[in-house]
C-alpha positions in Angstrom: 121.9 161.3 141.6 117.8 161.6 142.1 118.0 165.3 139.9 119.9 163.3 137.2 117.7 160.3 137.3 114.2 162.4 137.5 114.4 163.8 133.7 114.3 160.4 132.1 111.2 159.0 134.5 109.1 161.9 133.2 110.2 161.7 129.7 109.2 157.8 130.3 105.5 158.9 131.5 105.4 160.9 128.5 106.6 158.4 126.2 104.1 156.0 127.3 100.9 158.4 127.0 102.2 159.2 123.6 102.4 155.5 122.6 99.3 154.5 124.2 97.4 157.1 122.3 99.0 156.1 118.9 98.2 152.4 120.0 93.9 153.8 120.9 94.0 155.2 117.4 95.2 152.3 115.8 93.2 149.9 117.2 90.0 152.2 116.7 91.3 152.2 112.8 92.4 148.7 111.9 90.0 146.1 111.0 87.5 144.4 109.1 86.0 147.5 107.8 89.3 149.7 107.6 89.5 149.8 103.6 86.2 151.1 103.6 86.1 153.6 106.5 89.3 155.4 104.5 87.4 155.3 101.1 84.4 157.2 102.6 81.9 154.2 103.2 78.8 155.2 104.8 78.5 151.5 105.9 82.1 151.4 107.3 82.1 154.8 109.0 78.5 153.6 110.7 80.6 150.5 112.1 83.7 152.8 113.1 81.3 155.5 114.9 78.7 152.9 116.9 80.9 149.9 117.0 84.7 150.1 116.7 85.5 154.0 118.6 83.3 152.7 121.4 84.6 149.1 122.0 88.5 150.3 122.0 87.7 153.0 124.0 86.2 151.1 126.7 88.7 148.3 126.3 91.5 151.0 126.9 89.3 152.1 130.4 88.9 148.4 131.4 92.4 147.9 130.9 93.7 150.8 132.3 91.1 150.5 135.2 92.7 146.6 136.1 96.1 148.3 135.9 95.6 150.7 138.7 93.9 148.4 140.7 96.8 145.9 140.4 99.6 148.7 141.1 97.3 149.5 144.4 97.4 145.7 145.4 101.0 145.3 144.9 102.0 148.2 146.6 99.6 148.3 150.1 100.7 144.4 150.3 104.3 144.9 149.0 103.8 142.0 147.0 104.7 142.0 143.1 102.5 139.0 142.4 99.2 140.6 144.5 96.3 141.4 141.9 92.9 141.7 142.5 92.4 138.0 141.1 94.6 136.6 143.4 92.8 138.5 146.5 89.4 137.5 145.1 87.8 141.1 144.1 87.6 139.8 140.4 86.0 136.6 141.6 83.0 138.2 144.0 82.8 140.9 141.1 82.1 137.9 138.8 79.5 136.2 140.6 77.6 139.6 141.4 77.8 140.5 137.4 76.7 136.7 136.9 73.7 136.9 139.2 72.5 139.9 137.3 72.7 138.2 134.3 71.1 134.8 134.8 68.1 136.0 137.4 67.5 139.5 135.6 67.8 141.8 138.7 67.4 145.2 137.1 67.0 148.3 140.0 69.2 151.0 138.8 68.8 150.7 134.9 72.3 150.3 133.1 74.0 150.6 136.4 72.7 147.3 137.7 75.6 145.5 136.4 78.7 147.5 137.3 77.1 148.6 140.8 76.5 144.7 141.6 79.8 143.9 140.7 81.4 147.0 142.6 79.7 145.6 145.6 80.5 141.9 145.3 83.8 142.5 144.6 84.3 145.0 147.8 82.3 142.7 149.7 84.6 139.8 149.0 87.8 141.9 150.0 86.7 143.2 153.1 85.7 139.8 153.9 89.0 138.3 153.5 90.5 140.9 155.8 87.9 140.4 158.5 88.8 136.6 158.2 92.6 137.3 157.9 92.4 139.4 161.3 90.8 136.6 163.3 93.8 134.2 162.2 96.5 137.1 162.2 95.9 140.0 164.5 98.8 141.7 163.2 96.8 141.0 159.7 100.5 140.7 157.8 100.2 140.7 153.9 101.1 137.3 153.3 97.8 136.2 155.5 95.7 138.4 153.3 97.1 137.1 149.9 96.8 133.6 151.5 93.2 134.1 152.1 92.3 135.8 149.4 93.4 132.9 147.3 91.6 130.5 149.0 88.3 132.5 149.2 88.8 133.4 145.1 88.7 129.5 144.8 85.6 129.1 146.7 83.7 131.9 144.8 85.0 130.5 141.6 83.4 127.1 142.9 79.9 128.9 143.4 80.3 130.2 139.7 80.8 127.6 138.0 77.4 125.7 140.2 75.7 128.9 139.0 76.9 128.5 135.3 75.7 124.8 135.4 72.4 125.2 137.0 71.3 127.7 134.1 72.2 126.0 131.3 70.1 128.1 128.5 72.6 131.0 129.4 75.8 129.1 129.7 77.3 129.7 126.4 76.8 133.5 126.8 78.2 133.5 130.4 81.0 131.4 129.8 81.9 133.9 126.7 81.6 136.6 129.3 83.7 135.0 131.5 86.6 134.9 129.2 86.4 138.4 128.6 84.8 140.3 125.6 84.1 143.9 124.2 82.1 142.4 121.4 78.9 144.7 120.7 79.9 147.2 123.2 78.6 150.7 122.5 78.8 154.3 123.7 76.4 153.3 126.8 78.9 150.7 128.2 81.5 153.6 128.1 79.4 155.9 129.7 78.6 153.3 132.2 82.4 152.7 133.0 83.4 156.7 133.0 82.3 157.6 136.4 83.3 154.3 137.8 86.9 155.3 136.3 87.2 158.8 137.1 85.9 158.5 140.9 88.3 155.0 141.2 90.9 156.5 140.0 91.1 159.8 141.9 90.6 158.4 145.0 93.5 156.0 144.4 95.6 159.3 143.2 94.9 161.4 146.3 97.0 158.6 148.5 99.9 157.9 146.2 101.9 159.7 148.8 100.7 157.0 151.3 101.6 154.1 149.3 105.1 155.5 148.9 105.2 155.5 152.8 103.6 151.8 153.1 106.2 150.6 150.8 108.8 150.9 153.8 106.5 148.8 156.3 104.0 149.2 158.6 106.2 150.5 161.4 107.9 153.0 158.9 104.2 154.5 158.4 103.0 154.7 161.8 106.3 156.6 163.0 105.2 159.0 159.9 101.9 159.4 161.1 100.0 157.1 158.2 97.5 154.6 159.6 98.6 151.5 157.6 95.0 150.0 158.0 92.8 152.7 157.6 94.4 153.6 154.0 94.8 150.1 153.0 91.2 150.0 153.5 90.5 153.0 151.7 92.7 152.1 148.8 90.8 148.6 148.4 87.3 150.5 148.4 89.2 152.1 145.4 90.3 149.6 143.6 87.3 147.4 144.3 85.2 150.0 142.4 87.4 150.0 139.6 88.0 146.6 139.5 84.4 145.4 140.1 82.9 147.9 137.2 85.5 146.7 134.6 84.7 142.9 135.4 81.2 143.6 135.5 81.2 145.3 131.8 83.9 143.2 129.9 83.8 139.9 131.9 86.9 138.2 133.8 90.4 139.6 131.8 93.3 138.5 133.7 97.1 139.7 134.0 96.5 142.7 132.7 96.9 143.9 136.2 100.1 142.2 137.1 101.9 142.8 133.7 101.2 146.7 133.1 101.9 147.9 137.0 105.4 146.0 136.4 105.8 148.0 133.4 105.3 151.3 134.7 107.6 150.5 137.6 110.5 150.0 135.1 109.5 153.1 133.5 108.8 155.4 136.2 110.7 154.2 139.0 108.8 153.5 142.2 107.1 156.8 142.8 103.3 156.5 143.0 102.3 159.7 141.3 103.6 158.5 138.3 103.3 154.7 138.8 99.5 155.0 139.1 99.0 157.1 135.6 101.7 155.1 133.8 100.0 151.9 134.9 96.7 153.3 133.7 97.8 154.0 130.2 100.4 150.8 130.0 97.0 148.6 130.8 94.8 150.5 128.6 97.3 150.0 126.1 97.8 146.4 126.6 94.0 145.9 126.5 93.9 147.4 123.0 96.4 145.2 121.5 94.9 142.1 123.1 91.6 143.3 121.5 92.9 144.0 118.5 95.0 140.4 118.2 91.7 138.8 119.4 89.0 139.8 116.8 91.4 139.8 114.2 93.9 136.6 114.4 91.0 134.3 112.8 88.6 136.8 111.4 85.7 136.9 110.9 85.5 134.9 114.3 86.6 136.3 117.3 88.6 134.8 120.4 88.1 135.4 123.9 90.3 138.5 125.3 91.1 136.7 128.6 92.7 134.0 126.1 95.0 136.5 124.6 96.1 138.3 128.0 96.6 134.8 129.7 99.1 133.6 126.7 101.2 136.9 127.4 100.8 136.7 131.2 101.3 133.2 132.4 105.1 133.3 131.2 105.3 136.7 132.3 103.9 135.5 135.8 106.3 132.5 135.9 109.1 135.2 134.8 108.5 137.3 138.1 108.0 134.6 140.3 111.2 132.7 139.5 112.9 135.6 139.1 112.3 136.7 142.7 113.4 133.1 143.7 
């Protein structure tokens, strides 16, 4: 039975990769300057090379990074509604990025923003784990999720206070918080790339352990897997992806929830296939959302986070009530 199921799952992953690449090409080609691009207009070509192409590529990378992070949290916490946003990683990364922008902090050039986002996101999730362990020595998944949600609300309150104090930056920070890829060039792509490569490679190394953790911590220990140690390492790499993604694009939600569910439906539960499938599905979903955001009321733009929320909120409710 397993051998008969394996071919369609592999084909499913290949189909997701192919469709994602098609969506990536279409996202880069469609827009207000499409006609001029195909007619050989120099201005349209310049817009495509220096604005459209890096924007779409960054959206794909950010969507993939968030989706892989969501897959990690859902697997390690055995909860289909777990995500970096619920556990406070994204809130911490948002706070760090907002501090960089409002206080003008620069100590590593262009790497300052994604690095600070990663540090704050990682600090948030490990603080949540530390507080959870004080209350629940067994460190159950539900306790971590509960503390993550509470701490996320607390960090968001600090972020809101920060926005009210820096009124001259309020509009830019508000737009950034809703998520946008506007005016993102190749420099943003280069900044995101090392975080994406390191985070993805680190997570993919533990795909076997993620499969074992899905059977429970007792079963994992019996198979020689130290659940807490593996979970912390996975949290580290997932926070690396989320922190960089949030710092460069803003707080864009629901991609990390939707894409892993799509991946598991297509490839099954084996994380060697779920992780890459989540990346391509999340990247494609983000490119489509960004395309809708910049064309639906052209020449104005909507925040990408608003589009993903319109898609994700009903999906979130469907997953919750289906589980109930």
